[in-house]
N, C-alpha and C positions, 0 to 999 in steps of 0.2 A: 504495499500499500503506500501510497505516496504521502509524504508528511512536509509540510512548511514551515518551517525554522525561522527565527530571526535569531542571527548575532549580534552582541553586542559585545562594545570596549568600554569600561566603567558600569555605571548602576544601572541596569533595567527596568524600564518602567512597567507598568501594568500596562496588558493587552487592552487596545480599547477601540471603538469604532471610528472610522475614518472621518474628519468634519473637514471644513476648510480652513488653510492653514491661518493665523495670524503670523502676520509676518514681523521678525525681529531681526529682520539685518536692514542694511542702506547699501544700496547699489547705486551710485551718483559719479556723473562727470563733471569734474574738477573744474576741467580746461579742455584746451582742444585735444592735448596729448596725454591727459593724467587722467586716471580715475579711478574709484576709492568704494573698496566696499568692507563695510562693518561687520563684523559675525561674532553677535553675544549669545551665550544661552546655551544649551541641550543641544546635541546634532539627534533628533528623532526622524525617522519613516513619515510620521504626521504627526498632526499636533494631537496632546493627549485628551479626553474629556470626561468629563466627570460620568458614571454608569447611570444615574440617576436620573439625573438633568437633561443629561444630553449638553452641556453648556461646554464651550473650551474649556479646558482648567488655568487657570492664570499663571503665569511663565513666561519664561524668556526660551523659544524654541526656534531652530532652526532645520527646518524642512526643506528638502528639496522640492516642495511644490511651490510654481510661482520663481522660484531661486535663478532654475536654468534657464527661464525666461526672460529677468532681469540683468542679466548677467550682459544682452545682450548692449545695455547702456555703453559701455566699455570695451565691446570687444574686440573695438581697433584702436583702442587709445594704445602708447606708446610705452607707458607707463602706470602700473596698476597697483595701488597699496591696501593690502588686504589688514584691516586689525584685525585681531582674535581673541576671544574672552571665552575659552570652553572648557567643560570638563567631559565632553564624550558624550556617548551613547550609542547610535547605530550606526555599528561598522559600513553596511553597504552604504547607506547616505553618506558617512565620514569618504569609502572611498570614490563614491560616485562625484561629490563636489570637488577633492582632487585631482581628480581626471578632467571636471571640466575648467578649472583653473589652471592647468598645466596645458589645459588646449588652448589657452589666450596667447593671439600674438605677441603682448608687450612682454617688457618686464617686470616680473611680479613681484613685490615685496613685502614678505610678509612679517608684522608685528604684532608679536607676542605680549599684549596691552597688558594681560594678566597671569592666565592658565592656560594653556594647552595639552590637555591628558588625553590618554586614550585614543577615541576617533578621533578629536580634533590635533594631534600632535599626527595623524594622517593627514589632515586637512593641510597644516602647516609645513608639512614636505613637501608640497608644490610651488612654494617659493622658490623663486630663482636664486632669491637671498633670503635669507630668515634675521629678522633683528630681534634681540630682545634686552630685558632690563635686566641686574643683576639679580633683583627680585622676583623674575618670571619664573613661574616656575614650569618646566616639563614632565609629563608622566608617560609611561609605554609601558603594557601588561600584555597580557594572553586573549585570546578571545575566550568569551563564555556565550552562554546560549541560555534561553526561555523557551521551557516544554509545555507545549497545552494540550498533547495527545499521548496517548499510551502506545509506548513503544516496544516491539519486538528486539530479539537480538541482531536479525539484520537490519531494523531501522536504525537499530546502534551502531553498527557497523559503520553503514553509510554515513551517519550524524556527524561522527565520527574522522573518516576521511573528511568529510566537507569542513569540519572546525581545523582540520590539520592543514587542507589548502588553506583556508580564509588566512590564517596564522600566518604560515610561508608567503603567501600575498604582500601581507603586511610587512613582516620583514623585509621584504626586497625592495618594499619602498622607502624602508629605512636604508637598507644598506644604500642604494640608488643616491641618497644626500648625504650618507655620511662616509661610504667604505665602509665598514666595520667588518663587513661579513654577515652571511645570515644567519648561520650557526651561534655565532658570539650575540646577535641581534636577539635570537628568540631565544638564548639564555636568559636576555636581560629581561625579556619579555616574561619569562617566568616566575622569575622574581618581582614582578614588578617597582619598574625602576624611577623613581623621581629624581629630578635635575633642577640644580637652579639656573639661573640663564649662560652665567660663567662655567658651570661643569658641561651643560650643552654645548655651550658654543666650543670647548676642550674636545667636546666627543664627535662632532662634526655637526651637530643639528642644528644650531645656528651658524651664522658666518658674522653678525657683527652685532656688540654691546653698547646700549646706550648707558651711558654713566653721566650723561650733562642735564637728563630730564627728571620730571617726576617719576619717581618708584609708583608700581603698583600697591594700592593700597587691599592690606589682605590679613586677613584674621578669621578664628573661628568659633563657632558657636561653642559654650560653655560643653556642650556632652562630645563635642569632635564630631559632628554627626554632619555638620553644614558649613561648607567652608563660604567666607564671603569673599569677594575676588572685585575690586573697583564697583561694591554697590551690588553685583550680582553676586545671588548664592547658589551653591553650588553642592548638589548631596552627593556625599564620596561616604557614605554608608556601606561598608562590605569592601572599602580599599581597606588596604593593612601599613600600607608603608608611608603614608605621610608624615613628613617633615614634623615634627615635636618643634620645632624653635618658631614655629607661627605662633602669634600671639592670641590669646583668646580674650573674647571680649564678653561685655554684659548685653551690648544691641549694637547694631548694623543697620544701616539703612539699606532701605528696600529701592531693586533694581528697578530702574525704567526702559523702555524701547531706548535703544542706543540713537543720540543725533547725530548727524555728519558731522565731521571732525571735532567731537565731543565724548569726554567721557562720559557713561552713565553720570546723572545727578538726580539725587533723592524729591522730588515732587509728587508724594503720594496723594492722590486723588481726596477729597475731602467734599463727602455728598451732607449738603444740609437741609435740613426738616425737623418745622418747628423749632429752632433755633438750636438745633443740638448739633455736634460734628459724627457722622457715620463713618467707621472705618471696616473693608471688609477684613475677612479671617485671615489672607495672606498677607494684606498692607499689615496690619498687628503682629503676624507672624515674622517679619523683615523686621520691622521697628524694634519688637521687644519677643526676641526670639529664646531666652529664658523665659518671661513673664508665661510665655504661649506654652511651654515644656511643661513647667513648674504646674500651668492649671491642668492638662493634660495626665500629667502624673497624678493628680490629687483626682484626677477622676478615674484613673485604672485602679487608683487603690480603693476609692470606696465602691466599684462595682466589684475587686476581687474580695472587699470584706462583705459584701451583700451575698455573694456568691458562697463564700465560707459557712456565710450564718444559716443559709439555704438550706448546706448540705447537714450541718448538725442538726438544725429542728426534722430533713425528714430519715436521718437514722435515728435520731427521738422517735419519730411515728411509728416507725417499724417496729422498733423496739417494745413501745407500749403496746400495739395491735399482738407480737408474739408472746406480750406475757401472758395475753388470755385466750389465745388460739386455741391449747387444750383444751378447755371447757366449754368452745364452738364448737355441736355435732356434725354442723354445715362447714366442711372446711374448703367449697367453693367460696363464700359468704368470704374466709379472712383472706383469701389469696386477692378477691376482685378487690376488696377494701388495701390490700397495699400495689397493687400492678394493673386495677382494671381500669377502664375509661372510667371511671367515677371513682376515685383513691380516697380515702376518708380518714379519721381518729379514730383512735382504739372507741372511744366515747361515742361516733357515729356510727361505728361498728356494731355496738352494744344494740343500740337502737333498732340495727338493721335488726339483727336477732330475735328481740322482741314483736321484730312488725311480720317476720317468718312466721313465727313460734304459735301468733294471733291467727296468722292464714292461717297455719294450719290444723287449728284446733277448732278453729270454725267448718274449714271444709271434712274433716274428721267428724262432727257433730252431722252435718248435712248428709256426709253420704250415709250416716248411720241410720238416719231418718229414714232414709231414700229406703236402704237396704230392708227395714222394718216396714215400710207400708210395703214395699215389694213381694215382700216373702205371706203376706197376709195375716202374721202375727197379730196385728191389732184385734181382728174378728175371733180370734176365737178366747174362749172365757175361761176362765181358772177352773180349777174342779173342786167341788165343795169338797173340805176340809182336804186338800189335799196339800197342805205342808206350806200353802200360799202366805204370806206374810198377812197378819188378823188387824194391824193398827196402821198408822200414818207413818210411825219410825219404822217398823220393820219395812212397808214398803219406799220408803225412800234409799235405805241402806240396801234393798234389793236394786233397786236402779241405780245406785252408782257402781254398784258392783258390775251390774250388765256393762256397763258405757267400759269399765275397767277391764272388763273379759274382753271384750269387745276392739279393745285397742289391742292391748297383750296381743289377740289372736292377728291385728292384722299385720302388727309388727314380728309375729313368728314366736311370742311368747306362750306362756303356759297359761291356759284359764283353768281359775281356780271356782 
């Protein structure tokens, strides 16, 4: 059976339906001979959407939809500058953008304005020249895959072959840029290698070091799951060797769509209603990540406490039922009380037993009277002085004994 899989370099997103992508890149003509491309955000095959609402997820995404057409604005320029700040994502999208940039006729200079990690490092290598800051970060690592299907052994073998071929293709792109050799580069990828701008220059990933301009603004959330670079948040959960030298800050500025020739700036949209300012969850998360994390952790803790309390209560309910189960003749009632469609407490079980007993007694008496009527016993007179009761007390006793004898007989007992 044919299976479709998506290969990722970097944290993989959830599978989502396709929507029209919101562009978070700029492709612009600066002059007759110069063009500029700004690429900020996650490299995605398509913009993710919310499962429930169907609305596009907020964030910065670099997608192939529309991007290739936008390149027409600079395809004939002699000099093209690509400003890059991305933690990577979908491998095939990264390779497609790399190939599109390589196909441009002009001289392409890629400037790593913050980070070029994972699939973004593949895009970076499309530059005829790659320019970095001392504080820029470059990261290369192996290919990973998200699985959404059940696989048999043949599927797995085919998948491994595809992953190996994809990883070799990436290593060959790196080798074309650095000359380090495919095997050596694959070893670096396996180890998840991080490089500063100067280290990238030394290894051949970069050609020029910019030391006379503003360094990238870089920090991490307190849980070290989010990396903020020039106001853009990158999910780095799942990555292993992130440099420990990156400072941790309490809050960071939210990322906006990058403007032409400008670094992303913090201008969070403010909606006003009734004189109050309203902020979206993503805006709040970007401005106060630690606060949002604290709130979410408290919610998780409360949910865990409620779950624990519910488990304790359920165990006690079952124990209470077990404590009276031996005295209940009908064990089906016990089972239903514990695991049936309408479970109940031990007290409610006792009431059900009483209801069943009352119903059984009523039915027994009705059956007894019906049997007596059918037998014609009511038409048979008493024999004179035949040992029949002669007083009302003796008659009542005889009637009670008759009922007991009949009940015992219906249960297989002995009449007396």
